[in-house]
C-alpha positions in Angstrom: -40.0 62.7 -31.6 -37.1 65.2 -31.5 -35.7 66.7 -34.7 -32.4 67.9 -35.8 -32.6 70.1 -38.9 -35.3 68.8 -41.2 -35.2 65.1 -40.5 -36.0 63.1 -37.4 -33.0 61.2 -36.1 -34.4 58.7 -33.6 -37.6 58.0 -31.6 -37.4 58.8 -28.0 -37.9 55.8 -25.7 -39.8 57.1 -22.8 -39.5 53.9 -20.9 -35.7 54.3 -20.5 -34.9 57.2 -18.2 -31.2 56.5 -18.5 -31.2 57.9 -22.0 -29.9 61.5 -22.3 -31.1 63.6 -25.2 -29.3 66.5 -26.9 -30.3 68.1 -30.2 -32.4 65.0 -31.1 -29.5 62.6 -30.5 -29.6 59.6 -28.3 -26.9 59.3 -25.6 -26.8 56.1 -23.6 -24.1 55.4 -21.0 -22.3 52.1 -21.4 -23.5 50.9 -18.0 -27.1 51.3 -19.2 -26.5 49.0 -22.1 -25.5 46.3 -19.7 -28.8 46.7 -17.9 -30.7 46.5 -21.2 -28.8 43.3 -22.2 -29.6 41.6 -18.9 -26.1 41.9 -17.5 -27.2 43.5 -14.3 -25.3 41.0 -12.1 -22.0 41.5 -14.1 -19.0 42.9 -12.4 -19.2 46.7 -12.1 -17.1 48.9 -14.4 -13.9 50.1 -12.8 -14.4 53.6 -11.5 -11.1 54.8 -12.9 -12.0 53.9 -16.5 -13.5 56.8 -18.3 -15.8 55.7 -21.1 -14.9 56.5 -24.7 -17.3 59.0 -26.2 -18.4 57.7 -29.6 -20.6 59.2 -32.2 -22.3 56.8 -34.5 -23.4 58.4 -37.8 -25.7 56.1 -39.6 -28.7 56.0 -42.0 -29.5 55.8 -45.7 -30.9 53.3 -48.2 -30.1 49.7 -49.0 -29.5 48.6 -45.3 -31.5 48.1 -42.1 -29.9 50.9 -40.2 -32.9 51.2 -37.9 -31.9 47.9 -36.3 -28.2 47.9 -37.0 -27.6 51.1 -35.0 -28.8 49.3 -31.9 -27.1 45.9 -32.7 -23.8 47.7 -33.2 -23.8 50.1 -30.3 -25.1 47.6 -27.8 -22.8 44.9 -29.0 -19.7 47.1 -28.7 -20.7 48.4 -25.3 -21.0 44.9 -24.0 -17.3 44.4 -25.0 -15.8 47.8 -24.2 -16.3 51.0 -22.1 -18.1 53.1 -24.7 -20.8 55.8 -24.3 -22.8 56.3 -27.5 -24.4 59.2 -29.2 -26.4 58.0 -32.2 -27.0 60.3 -35.2 -29.5 58.3 -37.2 -31.0 59.7 -40.4 -34.1 57.7 -41.3 -34.5 58.9 -44.9 -34.5 55.5 -46.5 -35.9 56.3 -50.0 -33.5 54.9 -52.6 -32.9 58.1 -54.6 -33.4 60.7 -51.8 -31.7 58.7 -49.1 -28.3 58.4 -50.9 -28.4 62.2 -51.5 -29.5 63.2 -48.1 -26.9 64.7 -45.7 -27.1 63.5 -42.1 -28.3 66.5 -40.2 -25.5 66.1 -37.6 -23.1 67.4 -40.3 -24.9 70.7 -40.7 -22.8 72.5 -38.1 -19.0 73.1 -38.4 -18.4 71.8 -34.9 -20.4 68.6 -35.4 -17.7 66.4 -33.8 -17.1 68.5 -30.7 -16.8 66.5 -27.5 -16.3 63.1 -29.1 -13.3 60.7 -28.9 -14.1 58.8 -32.1 -16.6 58.8 -34.9 -18.1 55.6 -36.4 -19.1 56.3 -40.1 -21.8 53.8 -40.9 -23.8 56.0 -43.3 -24.7 55.2 -46.9 -24.9 58.4 -49.0 -23.0 58.1 -52.3 -25.0 61.0 -53.7 -23.6 63.6 -51.2 -20.9 65.0 -53.4 -20.6 68.7 -52.5 -16.9 69.2 -51.8 -17.5 71.9 -49.3 -19.7 69.6 -47.2 -17.2 66.8 -47.5 -14.4 69.2 -46.3 -16.6 70.0 -43.3 -17.1 66.3 -42.5 -13.4 65.5 -42.9 -12.0 68.6 -41.0 -12.2 67.0 -37.5 -10.4 64.0 -38.8 -7.8 66.1 -40.5 -7.2 67.6 -37.0 -6.7 64.1 -35.5 -10.1 62.8 -34.5 -10.0 58.9 -34.8 -12.6 57.1 -36.9 -14.1 53.8 -37.8 -15.6 53.3 -41.3 -18.0 50.4 -41.9 -19.4 48.8 -45.1 -21.3 51.4 -47.2 -19.4 54.2 -45.5 -16.7 53.2 -48.0 -19.1 54.0 -50.9 -20.2 57.4 -49.6 -19.3 60.9 -50.7 -18.5 60.0 -54.3 -16.9 63.3 -55.5 -15.6 63.8 -59.0 -13.3 61.1 -60.3 -14.3 58.4 -57.8 -14.9 55.9 -60.7 -12.0 57.0 -62.8 -9.0 55.9 -60.7 -8.8 59.2 -58.8 -7.9 59.2 -55.1 -10.8 61.3 -53.9 -10.7 63.1 -50.5 -12.9 60.3 -49.0 -10.7 57.5 -50.4 -7.7 59.3 -48.9 -9.5 59.2 -45.6 -10.7 55.5 -45.7 -7.4 54.3 -47.1 -8.8 52.0 -49.8 -10.7 53.0 -53.0 -13.7 50.9 -53.7 -16.3 51.4 -56.5 -18.6 48.4 -56.3 -19.5 45.0 -54.8 -20.5 41.5 -55.8 -23.7 39.6 -55.0 -24.8 38.6 -51.6 -23.0 35.3 -51.0 -20.8 33.9 -48.2 -17.4 35.4 -47.8 -14.4 33.4 -46.4 -12.4 35.8 -44.2 -8.7 35.2 -43.6 -6.7 37.4 -41.3 -3.4 38.2 -43.0 -1.7 39.9 -40.1 -2.3 37.8 -37.1 0.2 39.7 -35.0 -1.6 43.0 -35.2 -3.1 44.0 -31.9 -6.6 44.2 -33.5 -6.5 40.7 -34.9 -4.2 38.7 -32.8 -6.9 37.0 -30.8 -9.4 36.6 -33.7 -9.9 33.5 -35.9 -10.8 33.2 -39.6 -14.5 32.7 -40.3 -17.0 32.5 -43.2 -20.0 34.9 -43.2 -23.5 34.2 -44.3 -24.7 36.0 -47.4 -22.7 39.2 -47.5 -21.4 41.8 -50.1 -17.8 41.7 -51.0 -16.5 45.2 -51.9 -13.9 45.5 -54.6 -10.5 47.1 -54.3 -10.7 49.3 -57.4 -7.0 50.1 -57.4 -6.0 46.6 -56.6 -4.6 47.4 -53.2 -4.8 49.7 -50.2 -3.2 53.1 -50.3 0.4 53.5 -49.1 -0.9 55.0 -45.8 -3.0 51.9 -45.1 -2.2 48.4 -43.7 -4.3 45.3 -44.7 -5.5 43.0 -41.9 -7.8 40.6 -43.6 -8.9 39.4 -47.0 -12.2 38.0 -48.2 -12.9 35.4 -50.9 -16.2 34.9 -52.5 -17.3 32.5 -55.2 -19.4 34.3 -57.9 -20.6 33.4 -61.4 -19.6 35.8 -64.2 -21.7 36.9 -67.1 -20.2 34.1 -69.2 -21.7 31.6 -66.8 -18.3 30.5 -65.4 -17.6 30.5 -61.7 -14.7 32.6 -60.3 -13.3 33.5 -56.9 -13.0 37.2 -56.1 -10.4 38.0 -53.5 -10.2 41.5 -51.9 -8.9 43.2 -48.7 -11.9 43.5 -46.3 -10.3 44.8 -43.1 -7.5 47.4 -42.8 -6.2 50.4 -40.9 -5.2 53.8 -42.3 -3.1 56.6 -41.0 -4.9 59.7 -42.3 -2.8 62.9 -42.8 0.0 61.2 -41.0 -1.6 61.3 -37.6 -5.3 60.2 -37.5 -6.0 56.5 -36.9 -8.8 55.0 -39.0 -10.1 51.5 -38.7 -12.1 50.2 -41.6 -14.0 47.1 -42.9 -16.2 46.6 -45.9 -18.1 43.9 -44.1 -21.5 44.6 -42.5 -24.3 44.5 -45.0 -26.8 42.2 -43.3 -28.2 42.3 -39.7 -26.9 38.7 -39.4 -23.3 39.8 -40.1 -23.5 42.9 -37.8 -24.9 40.8 -35.0 -22.3 38.1 -35.4 -20.1 38.0 -32.3 -17.0 37.7 -34.4 -17.9 40.8 -36.3 -18.6 42.7 -33.1 -15.3 41.6 -31.6 -13.5 42.8 -34.7 -15.1 46.2 -34.8 -14.8 46.7 -31.0 -11.0 46.0 -31.2 -10.7 48.3 -34.2 -12.5 51.1 -32.4 -10.3 50.8 -29.4 -7.2 50.7 -31.6 -8.3 53.9 -33.3 -8.4 55.7 -30.0 -5.2 54.0 -28.8 -7.0 52.3 -25.9 -6.9 48.6 -27.0 -5.9 47.5 -23.5 -7.1 45.5 -20.5 -8.6 48.5 -18.9 -11.0 49.4 -21.7 -11.9 45.9 -22.8 -14.6 44.3 -20.6 -14.2 40.9 -19.1 -16.3 39.1 -21.7 -14.1 40.4 -24.5 -10.7 39.6 -23.0 
């Protein structure tokens, strides 16, 4: 097992010689994912398409990130030309996990060489503003991002629960402070002409968490793409329907594209083809490559 900093990131799979290792991170070319998924007889990737270099930052408590990191990266690479580096923090203890900084962020140049970062971490207790500034700096400079599920509830600096637009909320484009129970969510795409959603259809998830919109709307820099409705029972015993934005885009600092969704708590949701289609298209939009060249045949 290779280590980065004080915490192991991912076990080395000796049986897969196509893996490349750097500083304890796993890098797997998109073509290798096709092999792993049994797509060896699929049409070869066009030689003139350069794969997108994506960093997946993941780990923390509450979620099965050990499995979801593979479900997500493999599922996206089946649909688009993406090469992954996975920075997985396995510290899963409830109290320690949410306070533990992913070791990939220990260096100032943590994002060097990547085209996009997928924030799928869960670390609400990482609240040091200097550390958060280091995490956000590449994005301030224009590095595109995707933010998934508990990534929205991470880095809760002062005022996060008092109506303040924190640095992280400014980045994600939508303040959220909590979620409902695990129940099905009916998803409706509200902007069906957007390039991300134009070929997608409404659906209802299995048991899933619906994150709130604590300010009642997205920020002015953001644009909603889908809403989710969930039937819940209040403390008074009466049933109500919560209705919140669950998918959106954000233009951070006037130049950086951010795609975000609060969906993705369970393995079942993450493995759902409709979810993977959505995140794939969002990632490609973020890097301004949502086109025929970068989508693979199965996703067109």
